[in-house]
Short mmCIF file of the C-alpha atoms (twelve columns), coordinates in Angstrom:
data_MODEL
# 
_entry.id   MODEL 
# 
loop_
_atom_site.group_PDB 
_atom_site.id 
_atom_site.type_symbol 
_atom_site.label_atom_id 
_atom_site.label_alt_id 
_atom_site.label_comp_id 
_atom_site.label_asym_id 
_atom_site.label_seq_id 
_atom_site.Cartn_x 
_atom_site.Cartn_y 
_atom_site.Cartn_z 
_atom_site.pdbx_PDB_model_num 
ATOM 1   C CA . MET A 1   0.108   -0.088  -0.018 1 
ATOM 2   C CA . LYS A 2   1.531   3.332   -1.270 1 
ATOM 3   C CA . ASN A 3   1.313   6.335   1.244  1 
ATOM 4   C CA . ASN A 4   0.954   10.063  -0.359 1 
ATOM 5   C CA . HIS A 5   0.536   13.281  1.382  1 
ATOM 6   C CA . ASN A 6   -3.066  13.599  0.345  1 
ATOM 7   C CA . GLY A 7   -4.354  10.023  0.577  1 
ATOM 8   C CA . GLU A 8   -3.298  7.164   2.646  1 
ATOM 9   C CA . ASN A 9   -0.937  8.784   5.310  1 
ATOM 10  C CA . ARG A 10  -4.119  10.430  6.395  1 
ATOM 11  C CA . ILE A 11  -5.301  7.144   7.569  1 
ATOM 12  C CA . ALA A 12  -2.103  6.265   9.289  1 
ATOM 13  C CA . ILE A 13  -2.244  5.780   13.146 1 
ATOM 14  C CA . GLU A 14  0.082   5.045   16.007 1 
ATOM 15  C CA . PHE A 15  -0.890  2.131   18.152 1 
ATOM 16  C CA . CYS A 16  1.803   0.939   20.832 1 
ATOM 17  C CA . LYS A 17  4.134   3.473   19.811 1 
ATOM 18  C CA . LYS A 18  3.958   1.618   16.339 1 
ATOM 19  C CA . LYS A 19  3.098   3.550   12.916 1 
ATOM 20  C CA . LEU A 20  0.636   1.427   11.061 1 
ATOM 21  C CA . GLN A 21  -0.476  2.204   7.591  1 
ATOM 22  C CA . SER A 22  -4.141  2.185   8.211  1 
ATOM 23  C CA . PRO A 23  -6.240  1.689   11.356 1 
ATOM 24  C CA . PHE A 24  -7.463  -1.500  9.810  1 
ATOM 25  C CA . ILE A 25  -6.118  -4.668  11.899 1 
ATOM 26  C CA . LEU A 26  -6.662  -7.973  10.357 1 
ATOM 27  C CA . THR A 27  -7.700  -9.617  13.801 1 
ATOM 28  C CA . SER A 28  -7.016  -13.366 14.495 1 
ATOM 29  C CA . GLY A 29  -9.324  -15.688 12.581 1 
ATOM 30  C CA . PRO A 30  -9.307  -18.013 9.425  1 
ATOM 31  C CA . LEU A 31  -7.677  -15.195 7.053  1 
ATOM 32  C CA . CYS A 32  -4.708  -15.089 9.357  1 
ATOM 33  C CA . TYR A 33  -4.206  -18.814 9.261  1 
ATOM 34  C CA . GLY A 34  -0.527  -18.721 8.248  1 
ATOM 35  C CA . ALA A 35  2.016   -16.293 6.608  1 
ATOM 36  C CA . GLU A 36  0.309   -16.307 3.532  1 
ATOM 37  C CA . GLY A 37  -3.071  -15.163 4.612  1 
ATOM 38  C CA . MET A 38  -1.372  -12.429 6.595  1 
ATOM 39  C CA . ILE A 39  0.508   -11.120 3.977  1 
ATOM 40  C CA . LYS A 40  -2.252  -10.857 1.773  1 
ATOM 41  C CA . GLY A 41  -3.982  -8.905  4.393  1 
ATOM 42  C CA . HIS A 42  -0.833  -6.648  4.754  1 
ATOM 43  C CA . GLN A 43  -0.833  -6.001  1.069  1 
ATOM 44  C CA . ALA A 44  -4.486  -5.021  1.001  1 
ATOM 45  C CA . GLY A 45  -3.411  -2.179  3.266  1 
ATOM 46  C CA . ALA A 46  -4.015  -3.790  6.612  1 
ATOM 47  C CA . GLY A 47  -2.526  -1.696  9.161  1 
ATOM 48  C CA . ALA A 48  -1.633  -4.773  11.364 1 
ATOM 49  C CA . VAL A 49  -2.062  -8.612  11.098 1 
ATOM 50  C CA . VAL A 50  -2.967  -10.579 13.954 1 
ATOM 51  C CA . THR A 51  -2.060  -14.426 13.924 1 
ATOM 52  C CA . LYS A 52  -4.375  -16.927 14.568 1 
ATOM 53  C CA . THR A 53  -4.278  -17.656 18.517 1 
ATOM 54  C CA . ILE A 54  -1.338  -19.892 19.024 1 
ATOM 55  C CA . ARG A 55  -1.410  -22.290 21.452 1 
ATOM 56  C CA . LEU A 56  0.934   -25.610 22.683 1 
ATOM 57  C CA . GLY A 57  -0.908  -27.832 20.487 1 
ATOM 58  C CA . PRO A 58  -2.517  -27.331 17.075 1 
ATOM 59  C CA . ALA A 59  -6.584  -27.329 17.072 1 
ATOM 60  C CA . VAL A 60  -8.663  -30.164 15.063 1 
ATOM 61  C CA . ASN A 61  -11.831 -28.512 13.967 1 
ATOM 62  C CA . PRO A 62  -15.166 -30.109 13.559 1 
ATOM 63  C CA . ILE A 63  -16.389 -30.244 10.037 1 
ATOM 64  C CA . GLY A 64  -18.750 -27.679 9.230  1 
ATOM 65  C CA . HIS A 65  -17.292 -24.723 11.840 1 
ATOM 66  C CA . ILE A 66  -18.135 -21.254 10.019 1 
ATOM 67  C CA . ALA A 67  -21.591 -20.436 8.731  1 
ATOM 68  C CA . ARG A 68  -23.454 -17.268 7.862  1 
ATOM 69  C CA . PHE A 69  -25.893 -16.219 10.893 1 
ATOM 70  C CA . SER A 70  -27.439 -13.432 8.828  1 
ATOM 71  C CA . GLN A 71  -26.590 -10.909 5.816  1 
ATOM 72  C CA . ASN A 72  -23.589 -9.811  7.767  1 
ATOM 73  C CA . SER A 73  -22.853 -12.010 10.666 1 
ATOM 74  C CA . LEU A 74  -21.268 -15.277 11.007 1 
ATOM 75  C CA . ILE A 75  -21.672 -18.298 13.609 1 
ATOM 76  C CA . ASN A 76  -18.508 -20.338 14.069 1 
ATOM 77  C CA . THR A 77  -17.209 -23.149 16.558 1 
ATOM 78  C CA . GLU A 78  -13.591 -22.570 15.133 1 
ATOM 79  C CA . LYS A 79  -10.653 -23.140 17.707 1 
ATOM 80  C CA . TRP A 80  -7.161  -21.718 17.507 1 
ATOM 81  C CA . ALA A 81  -4.428  -22.361 15.346 1 
ATOM 82  C CA . ASP A 82  -4.204  -25.750 13.537 1 
ATOM 83  C CA . ILE A 83  -0.645  -25.649 13.044 1 
ATOM 84  C CA . PRO A 84  2.177   -26.149 15.477 1 
ATOM 85  C CA . PHE A 85  3.449   -22.802 17.399 1 
ATOM 86  C CA . GLU A 86  6.849   -24.176 16.364 1 
ATOM 87  C CA . GLN A 87  6.293   -23.741 12.892 1 
ATOM 88  C CA . TRP A 88  4.739   -20.212 13.716 1 
ATOM 89  C CA . CYS A 89  7.822   -19.163 15.155 1 
ATOM 90  C CA . GLU A 90  10.227  -20.963 12.845 1 
ATOM 91  C CA . THR A 91  8.432   -19.968 9.598  1 
ATOM 92  C CA . GLU A 92  5.147   -18.272 9.218  1 
ATOM 93  C CA . ILE A 93  5.864   -15.123 11.826 1 
ATOM 94  C CA . PRO A 94  9.271   -14.537 9.987  1 
ATOM 95  C CA . LEU A 95  8.002   -14.679 6.589  1 
ATOM 96  C CA . THR A 96  4.958   -12.127 7.474  1 
ATOM 97  C CA . VAL A 97  7.749   -9.825  9.010  1 
ATOM 98  C CA . ALA A 98  9.904   -10.137 6.153  1 
ATOM 99  C CA . ALA A 99  7.167   -8.970  3.786  1 
ATOM 100 C CA . GLY A 100 6.768   -5.761  5.591  1 
ATOM 101 C CA . ALA A 101 3.765   -6.653  7.784  1 
ATOM 102 C CA . THR A 102 3.680   -5.352  11.235 1 
ATOM 103 C CA . VAL A 103 2.554   -8.795  13.190 1 
ATOM 104 C CA . ILE A 104 0.722   -9.220  16.563 1 
ATOM 105 C CA . ALA A 105 0.923   -12.832 17.807 1 
ATOM 106 C CA . SER A 106 -2.078  -14.035 19.448 1 
ATOM 107 C CA . VAL A 107 -1.296  -16.136 22.419 1 
ATOM 108 C CA . GLY A 108 -3.682  -18.007 24.331 1 
ATOM 109 C CA . HIS A 109 -5.292  -19.319 26.449 1 
ATOM 110 C CA . THR A 110 -3.421  -20.124 29.492 1 
ATOM 111 C CA . LEU A 111 -0.582  -19.055 31.900 1 
ATOM 112 C CA . LYS A 112 1.149   -22.405 31.335 1 
ATOM 113 C CA . GLU A 113 0.845   -21.728 27.364 1 
ATOM 114 C CA . ALA A 114 1.914   -18.080 27.774 1 
ATOM 115 C CA . LYS A 115 5.120   -19.134 29.620 1 
ATOM 116 C CA . VAL A 116 6.255   -21.083 26.652 1 
ATOM 117 C CA . ILE A 117 5.207   -19.143 23.748 1 
ATOM 118 C CA . ALA A 118 5.353   -15.651 24.473 1 
ATOM 119 C CA . ALA A 119 9.227   -15.366 24.415 1 
ATOM 120 C CA . GLU A 120 9.417   -17.517 21.243 1 
ATOM 121 C CA . VAL A 121 7.022   -15.293 19.219 1 
ATOM 122 C CA . GLU A 122 8.838   -12.366 20.314 1 
ATOM 123 C CA . LYS A 123 12.138  -14.029 19.019 1 
ATOM 124 C CA . ALA A 124 10.566  -14.973 15.804 1 
ATOM 125 C CA . GLY A 125 9.996   -11.059 15.100 1 
ATOM 126 C CA . SER A 126 6.431   -10.502 16.364 1 
ATOM 127 C CA . HIS A 127 6.046   -6.666  17.010 1 
ATOM 128 C CA . MET A 128 3.421   -7.253  19.660 1 
ATOM 129 C CA . ILE A 129 1.674   -10.042 21.679 1 
ATOM 130 C CA . GLU A 130 -2.171  -10.006 21.947 1 
ATOM 131 C CA . LEU A 131 -3.188  -12.307 25.147 1 
ATOM 132 C CA . VAL A 132 -6.257  -13.954 24.830 1 
ATOM 133 C CA . SER A 133 -8.233  -16.214 27.121 1 
ATOM 134 C CA . TYR A 134 -11.543 -17.614 27.850 1 
ATOM 135 C CA . ARG A 135 -11.521 -16.192 31.611 1 
ATOM 136 C CA . GLU A 136 -10.690 -12.950 33.048 1 
ATOM 137 C CA . GLU A 137 -9.037  -14.725 36.089 1 
ATOM 138 C CA . THR A 138 -6.656  -16.236 33.727 1 
ATOM 139 C CA . LEU A 139 -5.533  -13.045 31.313 1 
ATOM 140 C CA . LEU A 140 -4.244  -11.171 34.212 1 
ATOM 141 C CA . PRO A 141 -1.546  -14.089 35.300 1 
ATOM 142 C CA . MET A 142 -0.685  -14.070 31.722 1 
ATOM 143 C CA . LEU A 143 -0.192  -10.453 31.405 1 
ATOM 144 C CA . ASP A 144 1.877   -10.187 34.353 1 
ATOM 145 C CA . PHE A 145 4.169   -12.766 33.535 1 
ATOM 146 C CA . VAL A 146 4.423   -11.983 29.646 1 
ATOM 147 C CA . LYS A 147 4.768   -8.182  30.720 1 
ATOM 148 C CA . ALA A 148 8.014   -9.326  33.052 1 
ATOM 149 C CA . ARG A 149 9.688   -11.403 30.060 1 
ATOM 150 C CA . VAL A 150 9.381   -9.621  26.924 1 
ATOM 151 C CA . SER A 151 10.108  -6.214  25.226 1 
ATOM 152 C CA . ILE A 152 7.446   -5.797  22.939 1 
ATOM 153 C CA . PRO A 153 4.145   -4.458  23.706 1 
ATOM 154 C CA . VAL A 154 1.480   -6.540  25.301 1 
ATOM 155 C CA . ILE A 155 -2.156  -6.284  24.421 1 
ATOM 156 C CA . CYS A 156 -5.182  -7.865  26.275 1 
ATOM 157 C CA . LYS A 157 -7.933  -8.971  24.247 1 
ATOM 158 C CA . LEU A 158 -11.307 -8.624  26.215 1 
ATOM 159 C CA . SER A 159 -14.202 -10.610 25.985 1 
ATOM 160 C CA . GLY A 160 -17.956 -9.319  25.826 1 
ATOM 161 C CA . ASN A 161 -18.812 -12.434 27.757 1 
ATOM 162 C CA . TRP A 162 -17.423 -11.553 30.932 1 
ATOM 163 C CA . ASN A 163 -19.644 -9.910  33.714 1 
ATOM 164 C CA . ASP A 164 -17.774 -6.492  33.205 1 
ATOM 165 C CA . PRO A 165 -15.398 -5.952  30.806 1 
ATOM 166 C CA . ILE A 166 -14.908 -2.364  31.658 1 
ATOM 167 C CA . GLU A 167 -13.665 -3.363  34.893 1 
ATOM 168 C CA . SER A 168 -11.468 -5.825  33.210 1 
ATOM 169 C CA . ALA A 169 -10.034 -3.069  31.093 1 
ATOM 170 C CA . LYS A 170 -9.366  -1.543  34.350 1 
ATOM 171 C CA . LYS A 171 -7.396  -4.285  35.887 1 
ATOM 172 C CA . CYS A 172 -5.526  -5.052  32.548 1 
ATOM 173 C CA . ILE A 173 -4.643  -1.420  32.368 1 
ATOM 174 C CA . GLU A 174 -3.396  -1.388  36.181 1 
ATOM 175 C CA . HIS A 175 -1.511  -4.456  35.425 1 
ATOM 176 C CA . GLY A 176 0.417   -2.799  32.537 1 
ATOM 177 C CA . ALA A 177 -1.154  -3.611  29.363 1 
ATOM 178 C CA . ASP A 178 0.270   -1.422  26.706 1 
ATOM 179 C CA . GLY A 179 -3.028  -1.972  24.410 1 
ATOM 180 C CA . ILE A 180 -6.909  -3.313  24.593 1 
ATOM 181 C CA . CYS A 181 -8.716  -5.172  22.117 1 
ATOM 182 C CA . ALA A 182 -12.506 -4.904  22.589 1 
ATOM 183 C CA . ILE A 183 -13.975 -7.338  21.805 1 
ATOM 184 C CA . ASP A 184 -13.685 -11.045 21.270 1 
ATOM 185 C CA . SER A 185 -16.823 -12.778 19.683 1 
ATOM 186 C CA . ILE A 186 -20.218 -13.200 21.624 1 
ATOM 187 C CA . GLY A 187 -21.640 -16.427 22.655 1 
ATOM 188 C CA . PRO A 188 -22.435 -19.059 22.917 1 
ATOM 189 C CA . VAL A 189 -25.347 -18.662 20.426 1 
ATOM 190 C CA . LEU A 190 -27.483 -20.949 18.404 1 
ATOM 191 C CA . LYS A 191 -28.228 -21.625 14.816 1 
ATOM 192 C CA . ILE A 192 -30.654 -24.206 13.621 1 
ATOM 193 C CA . ASP A 193 -30.948 -25.491 10.069 1 
ATOM 194 C CA . ILE A 194 -35.140 -25.973 9.730  1 
ATOM 195 C CA . HIS A 195 -34.656 -28.177 6.731  1 
ATOM 196 C CA . LYS A 196 -32.521 -30.662 8.919  1 
ATOM 197 C CA . ALA A 197 -33.581 -29.873 11.975 1 
ATOM 198 C CA . ARG A 198 -30.492 -29.721 13.736 1 
ATOM 199 C CA . PRO A 199 -27.914 -26.985 14.723 1 
ATOM 200 C CA . VAL A 200 -25.605 -25.667 11.671 1 
ATOM 201 C CA . MET A 201 -22.534 -26.284 13.929 1 
ATOM 202 C CA . PHE A 202 -20.803 -29.523 14.612 1 
ATOM 203 C CA . GLY A 203 -18.906 -29.031 17.801 1 
ATOM 204 C CA . ASN A 204 -19.807 -30.986 20.968 1 
ATOM 205 C CA . ASP A 205 -22.855 -29.052 21.759 1 
ATOM 206 C CA . GLY A 206 -24.092 -27.564 18.498 1 
ATOM 207 C CA . TYR A 207 -23.522 -24.067 19.749 1 
ATOM 208 C CA . GLY A 208 -20.953 -21.659 18.512 1 
ATOM 209 C CA . TRP A 209 -19.887 -17.862 18.670 1 
ATOM 210 C CA . LEU A 210 -21.116 -14.715 17.017 1 
ATOM 211 C CA . THR A 211 -19.262 -12.416 15.091 1 
ATOM 212 C CA . GLY A 212 -19.773 -9.775  12.407 1 
ATOM 213 C CA . GLU A 213 -22.635 -6.765  12.276 1 
ATOM 214 C CA . ALA A 214 -25.060 -8.329  14.839 1 
ATOM 215 C CA . MET A 215 -22.365 -7.753  17.547 1 
ATOM 216 C CA . ARG A 216 -21.125 -4.123  16.578 1 
ATOM 217 C CA . PRO A 217 -23.209 -2.389  19.104 1 
ATOM 218 C CA . ILE A 218 -22.401 -4.520  21.976 1 
ATOM 219 C CA . ALA A 219 -18.639 -4.012  21.147 1 
ATOM 220 C CA . LEU A 220 -18.814 -0.332  20.253 1 
ATOM 221 C CA . ARG A 221 -20.480 0.461   23.491 1 
ATOM 222 C CA . ILE A 222 -17.896 -1.166  25.542 1 
ATOM 223 C CA . VAL A 223 -15.317 0.682   23.740 1 
ATOM 224 C CA . ALA A 224 -17.108 3.789   24.388 1 
ATOM 225 C CA . GLU A 225 -17.114 3.062   28.283 1 
ATOM 226 C CA . ILE A 226 -13.463 2.127   28.244 1 
ATOM 227 C CA . ALA A 227 -12.453 5.317   26.330 1 
ATOM 228 C CA . MET A 228 -14.867 7.438   28.804 1 
ATOM 229 C CA . ARG A 229 -13.531 6.041   31.784 1 
ATOM 230 C CA . PHE A 230 -9.741  5.888   31.126 1 
ATOM 231 C CA . PRO A 231 -9.599  9.299   28.869 1 
ATOM 232 C CA . ASP A 232 -5.649  9.172   28.879 1 
ATOM 233 C CA . TYR A 233 -5.557  5.392   27.533 1 
ATOM 234 C CA . LYS A 234 -5.128  5.529   23.771 1 
ATOM 235 C CA . ASN A 235 -4.262  2.213   22.553 1 
ATOM 236 C CA . ILE A 236 -7.703  0.868   22.191 1 
ATOM 237 C CA . TYR A 237 -8.672  -1.016  18.944 1 
ATOM 238 C CA . GLY A 238 -11.989 -2.257  18.490 1 
ATOM 239 C CA . SER A 239 -13.326 -5.483  17.030 1 
ATOM 240 C CA . GLY A 240 -16.929 -6.675  16.241 1 
ATOM 241 C CA . GLY A 241 -18.741 -6.049  13.043 1 
ATOM 242 C CA . ILE A 242 -16.891 -3.498  11.071 1 
ATOM 243 C CA . MET A 243 -18.217 -3.967  7.660  1 
ATOM 244 C CA . SER A 244 -17.757 -0.386  6.041  1 
ATOM 245 C CA . ALA A 245 -15.786 2.901   6.353  1 
ATOM 246 C CA . GLU A 246 -18.552 4.327   8.295  1 
ATOM 247 C CA . ASN A 247 -18.551 1.382   11.034 1 
ATOM 248 C CA . ALA A 248 -14.582 2.102   11.322 1 
ATOM 249 C CA . LEU A 249 -15.244 5.864   11.719 1 
ATOM 250 C CA . GLU A 250 -17.753 4.984   14.350 1 
ATOM 251 C CA . TYR A 251 -15.296 3.055   16.252 1 
ATOM 252 C CA . VAL A 252 -12.924 5.961   16.033 1 
ATOM 253 C CA . MET A 253 -15.486 8.402   17.101 1 
ATOM 254 C CA . ALA A 254 -16.205 6.211   20.249 1 
ATOM 255 C CA . GLY A 255 -12.429 6.076   21.297 1 
ATOM 256 C CA . ALA A 256 -10.896 3.581   19.245 1 
ATOM 257 C CA . ILE A 257 -7.574  4.320   17.232 1 
ATOM 258 C CA . GLY A 258 -7.778  0.859   15.378 1 
ATOM 259 C CA . ALA A 259 -10.630 -0.883  13.917 1 
ATOM 260 C CA . GLY A 260 -10.399 -4.818  13.854 1 
ATOM 261 C CA . VAL A 261 -11.906 -6.534  10.704 1 
ATOM 262 C CA . CYS A 262 -12.341 -10.246 10.167 1 
ATOM 263 C CA . SER A 263 -15.840 -11.101 9.039  1 
ATOM 264 C CA . VAL A 264 -16.225 -8.554  6.527  1 
ATOM 265 C CA . GLY A 265 -13.086 -10.317 5.117  1 
ATOM 266 C CA . ILE A 266 -14.291 -13.783 5.230  1 
ATOM 267 C CA . LEU A 267 -17.523 -12.586 3.421  1 
ATOM 268 C CA . LYS A 268 -15.951 -10.330 0.835  1 
ATOM 269 C CA . GLY A 269 -12.307 -11.313 0.457  1 
ATOM 270 C CA . VAL A 270 -9.336  -9.938  2.088  1 
ATOM 271 C CA . GLY A 271 -8.856  -7.345  -0.643 1 
ATOM 272 C CA . VAL A 272 -12.025 -5.586  0.978  1 
ATOM 273 C CA . ILE A 273 -9.749  -3.800  3.319  1 
ATOM 274 C CA . ARG A 274 -8.228  -1.986  0.146  1 
ATOM 275 C CA . ARG A 275 -11.682 -0.641  -0.510 1 
ATOM 276 C CA . LEU A 276 -12.194 0.122   3.368  1 
ATOM 277 C CA . ASN A 277 -9.249  2.412   3.120  1 
ATOM 278 C CA . ASP A 278 -10.349 4.203   -0.013 1 
ATOM 279 C CA . GLU A 279 -13.641 4.734   1.291  1 
ATOM 280 C CA . LEU A 280 -12.647 5.970   4.661  1 
ATOM 281 C CA . ILE A 281 -10.203 8.719   3.037  1 
ATOM 282 C CA . LYS A 282 -13.516 9.867   1.097  1 
ATOM 283 C CA . LEU A 283 -15.319 9.655   3.995  1 
ATOM 284 C CA . LEU A 284 -13.125 11.930  5.786  1 
ATOM 285 C CA . ASP A 285 -13.221 14.350  3.056  1 
ATOM 286 C CA . ARG A 286 -17.291 14.214  2.899  1 
ATOM 287 C CA . LEU A 287 -17.246 14.945  6.872  1 
ATOM 288 C CA . GLY A 288 -14.648 17.723  6.758  1 
ATOM 289 C CA . TYR A 289 -11.856 15.990  8.996  1 
ATOM 290 C CA . PRO A 290 -8.431  16.498  7.607  1 
ATOM 291 C CA . ASP A 291 -7.111  12.863  8.783  1 
ATOM 292 C CA . ILE A 292 -8.351  10.008  11.071 1 
ATOM 293 C CA . GLN A 293 -6.791  11.852  13.814 1 
ATOM 294 C CA . SER A 294 -9.142  14.574  13.822 1 
ATOM 295 C CA . ALA A 295 -12.035 12.368  14.449 1 
ATOM 296 C CA . TYR A 296 -10.880 10.137  17.033 1 
ATOM 297 C CA . ARG A 297 -13.222 10.437  20.275 1 
ATOM 298 C CA . SER A 298 -14.884 13.168  18.715 1 
ATOM 299 C CA . ALA A 299 -18.222 11.805  19.783 1 
ATOM 300 C CA . LEU A 300 -17.422 11.344  23.622 1 
ATOM 301 C CA . ALA A 301 -18.308 14.607  24.149 1 
ATOM 302 C CA . ASN A 302 -21.568 14.636  22.723 1 
ATOM 303 C CA . PHE A 303 -22.907 12.066  24.622 1 
ATOM 304 C CA . PRO A 304 -26.168 13.046  26.576 1 
ATOM 305 C CA . GLN A 305 -25.987 13.326  30.495 1 
ATOM 306 C CA . THR A 306 -29.826 13.695  30.636 1 
ATOM 307 C CA . GLU A 307 -32.645 12.368  28.654 1 
ATOM 308 C CA . LYS A 308 -33.838 14.880  25.613 1 
ATOM 309 C CA . ILE A 309 -37.567 14.870  26.240 1 
ATOM 310 C CA . ARG A 310 -38.584 17.241  23.142 1 
ATOM 311 C CA . HIS A 311 -40.450 17.311  20.043 1 
ATOM 312 C CA . TYR A 312 -39.541 17.250  16.484 1 
ATOM 313 C CA . ASP A 313 -39.939 20.291  13.772 1 
ATOM 314 C CA . PHE A 314 -39.917 17.999  10.631 1 
ATOM 315 C CA . HIS A 315 -38.718 19.219  7.605  1 
ATOM 316 C CA . PHE A 316 -39.620 17.697  4.239  1 
ATOM 317 C CA . ASP A 317 -37.819 18.561  1.016  1 
ATOM 318 C CA . PRO A 318 -39.572 16.549  -2.196 1 
ATOM 319 C CA . PHE A 319 -36.893 18.187  -4.230 1 
ATOM 320 C CA . LYS A 320 -33.125 18.897  -4.710 1 
ATOM 321 C CA . ALA A 321 -31.862 22.526  -5.595 1 
ATOM 322 C CA . ASP A 322 -31.910 21.462  -9.320 1 
ATOM 323 C CA . GLY A 323 -35.483 20.816  -9.364 1 
ATOM 324 C CA . SER A 324 -35.055 17.005  -9.630 1 
ATOM 325 C CA . PRO A 325 -37.014 14.709  -6.911 1 
ATOM 326 C CA . LYS A 326 -34.934 14.210  -3.583 1 
ATOM 327 C CA . CYS A 327 -37.777 12.130  -2.484 1 
ATOM 328 C CA . ILE A 328 -38.266 8.502   -4.282 1 
ATOM 329 C CA . GLN A 329 -41.659 7.938   -2.860 1 
ATOM 330 C CA . CYS A 330 -40.646 4.752   -1.447 1 
ATOM 331 C CA . LYS A 331 -42.856 5.392   1.297  1 
ATOM 332 C CA . ARG A 332 -40.639 3.683   3.768  1 
ATOM 333 C CA . CYS A 333 -41.415 6.539   6.437  1 
ATOM 334 C CA . GLU A 334 -45.177 5.710   6.127  1 
ATOM 335 C CA . GLN A 335 -44.552 1.964   6.557  1 
ATOM 336 C CA . VAL A 336 -42.270 2.242   9.807  1 
ATOM 337 C CA . CYS A 337 -44.580 4.575   11.694 1 
ATOM 338 C CA . CYS A 338 -46.312 2.789   14.228 1 
ATOM 339 C CA . TYR A 339 -48.733 4.997   15.224 1 
ATOM 340 C CA . ASP A 340 -49.889 5.721   11.597 1 
ATOM 341 C CA . ALA A 341 -49.058 9.592   12.087 1 
ATOM 342 C CA . ARG A 342 -47.540 10.220  8.449  1 
ATOM 343 C CA . ARG A 343 -48.671 10.231  5.128  1 
ATOM 344 C CA . LEU A 344 -47.074 11.161  1.956  1 
ATOM 345 C CA . GLU A 345 -49.143 12.577  -0.867 1 
ATOM 346 C CA . PHE A 346 -46.272 13.411  -3.037 1 
ATOM 347 C CA . PRO A 347 -44.965 16.243  -3.075 1 
ATOM 348 C CA . ALA A 348 -46.691 16.876  0.196  1 
ATOM 349 C CA . MET A 349 -46.090 15.146  3.557  1 
ATOM 350 C CA . HIS A 350 -48.616 15.348  6.340  1 
ATOM 351 C CA . VAL A 351 -48.146 14.510  10.029 1 
ATOM 352 C CA . ASP A 352 -50.676 14.137  12.735 1 
ATOM 353 C CA . ALA A 353 -49.093 15.706  15.373 1 
ATOM 354 C CA . GLU A 354 -51.240 14.217  17.976 1 
ATOM 355 C CA . ARG A 355 -50.729 10.868  16.917 1 
ATOM 356 C CA . CYS A 356 -46.735 11.151  16.704 1 
ATOM 357 C CA . ARG A 357 -44.559 10.000  19.371 1 
ATOM 358 C CA . ASP A 358 -41.274 12.010  18.167 1 
ATOM 359 C CA . CYS A 359 -39.789 8.320   17.721 1 
ATOM 360 C CA . GLY A 360 -37.375 9.636   15.033 1 
ATOM 361 C CA . MET A 361 -37.596 6.316   12.892 1 
ATOM 362 C CA . CYS A 362 -39.043 7.900   9.836  1 
ATOM 363 C CA . ILE A 363 -36.022 10.319  9.650  1 
ATOM 364 C CA . ASP A 364 -33.447 7.410   10.290 1 
ATOM 365 C CA . ILE A 365 -35.258 5.282   7.457  1 
ATOM 366 C CA . CYS A 366 -35.319 8.020   4.708  1 
ATOM 367 C CA . PRO A 367 -32.867 6.879   2.179  1 
ATOM 368 C CA . THR A 368 -32.390 10.329  0.603  1 
ATOM 369 C CA . ALA A 369 -32.671 12.582  3.672  1 
ATOM 370 C CA . ALA A 370 -35.570 14.242  1.992  1 
ATOM 371 C CA . LEU A 371 -37.314 13.931  5.448  1 
ATOM 372 C CA . THR A 372 -35.399 15.180  8.474  1 
ATOM 373 C CA . GLY A 373 -36.050 16.915  11.486 1 
ATOM 374 C CA . THR A 374 -34.766 19.090  14.200 1 
ATOM 375 C CA . TRP A 375 -35.238 19.563  18.096 1 
ATOM 376 C CA . ALA A 376 -38.002 22.008  18.555 1 
ATOM 377 C CA . GLU A 377 -37.458 24.315  21.826 1 
ATOM 378 C CA . GLN A 378 -38.367 22.612  25.192 1 
ATOM 379 C CA . THR A 379 -41.464 23.801  26.480 1 
ATOM 380 C CA . GLU A 380 -42.282 23.913  30.226 1 
ATOM 381 C CA . TYR A 381 -44.502 20.916  29.919 1 
ATOM 382 C CA . GLU A 382 -41.522 19.046  28.178 1 
ATOM 383 C CA . ARG A 383 -39.083 20.300  30.951 1 
ATOM 384 C CA . ASP A 384 -41.661 18.895  33.585 1 
ATOM 385 C CA . LYS A 385 -41.697 15.576  31.972 1 
ATOM 386 C CA . ALA A 386 -37.754 15.359  31.941 1 
ATOM 387 C CA . ALA A 387 -37.643 15.966  35.491 1 
ATOM 388 C CA . LEU A 388 -40.492 13.399  36.291 1 
ATOM 389 C CA . SER A 389 -38.799 10.648  34.013 1 
ATOM 390 C CA . ALA A 390 -35.124 11.515  35.647 1 
ATOM 391 C CA . ASP A 391 -36.667 11.035  39.173 1 
ATOM 392 C CA . PHE A 392 -38.405 8.018   38.233 1 
ATOM 393 C CA . ASP A 393 -35.098 6.624   36.767 1 
ATOM 394 C CA . ARG A 394 -33.256 7.640   39.796 1 
ATOM 395 C CA . GLU A 395 -35.929 5.760   41.943 1 
ATOM 396 C CA . MET A 396 -35.504 2.583   39.904 1 
ATOM 397 C CA . ARG A 397 -31.668 2.397   39.847 1 
ATOM 398 C CA . ALA A 398 -32.010 2.733   43.728 1 
ATOM 399 C CA . CYS A 399 -34.261 -0.455  43.895 1 
# 
């Protein structure tokens, strides 16, 4: 990937004191099965590549261990790397480093394994180590041991399945983690093949783990909470459901400097990273940001401190400035109105203010922004409602 002043260097980032060519980090998974896959990711424009999780023994996966869960989400029962850790250290990591990639070695899942593997992946040329475990109580001893014995940065990968990932992040930071990845896959989850009346996964129990778009709101919320709680801690990369440049920018605005991708590469090919980089540059232009750093954490100051109890002033623009139609008459705004408060009779839009509950769904679903809305000035009645709502919320929390 070529850098130039007006293009790709605008999306270059620094993570754990390492300059990365883009914020997209190809995370641990099938695409990083070995040097060949990781080099493809690097050549497609990934800022860093993360090995499949290296353990003392190679994994043996059941047949049928990855399937589509929905349009942009996957279910899997895939395990860790299926080649020996010695091969990673002797061949796969050195080859990937020699190709110019920034390599993050994923090491799991126990202290016993970290004791053997961590120093070896450093010797092999890894630029960072990412520790991953099924349990928080295992991760912290792994972190303590590895930090004391390697000189490269150590990242902790958090799980959204843990009771309190934010508290887990706090402990990792206190124990010296150089970086945080939030989050690992969500689960266990289940998908049934209705034609065969059986689970689609063939692990021990038929369950699997969820990745892709369906988990993005969970991961994004965890990233934002970590960033708000630890404003001086910068080395966070978000992972979960990044399918577009817009999704990546969400994570950046919420507090992650890097954006982990995996499912999108499986579904669309690893070359999609090249397109994501190009689209991210165009998106920054469209939104008026000179570079990715300018958008970093920009959303955090705008999180509401209290509920917004208002009503919308709706604005409907059926035509563009040149006179061509802006509204495409799809009538989605009508279809999604649960209260039958809206009627489109092009070029007029009618709203029954008595029926409308100001949910905002009609605005959000409009594909051309012909329908927009601004917050009206808060009335005294709305101020009273907001105060009552806040009192009720406090009472419920006290319970």
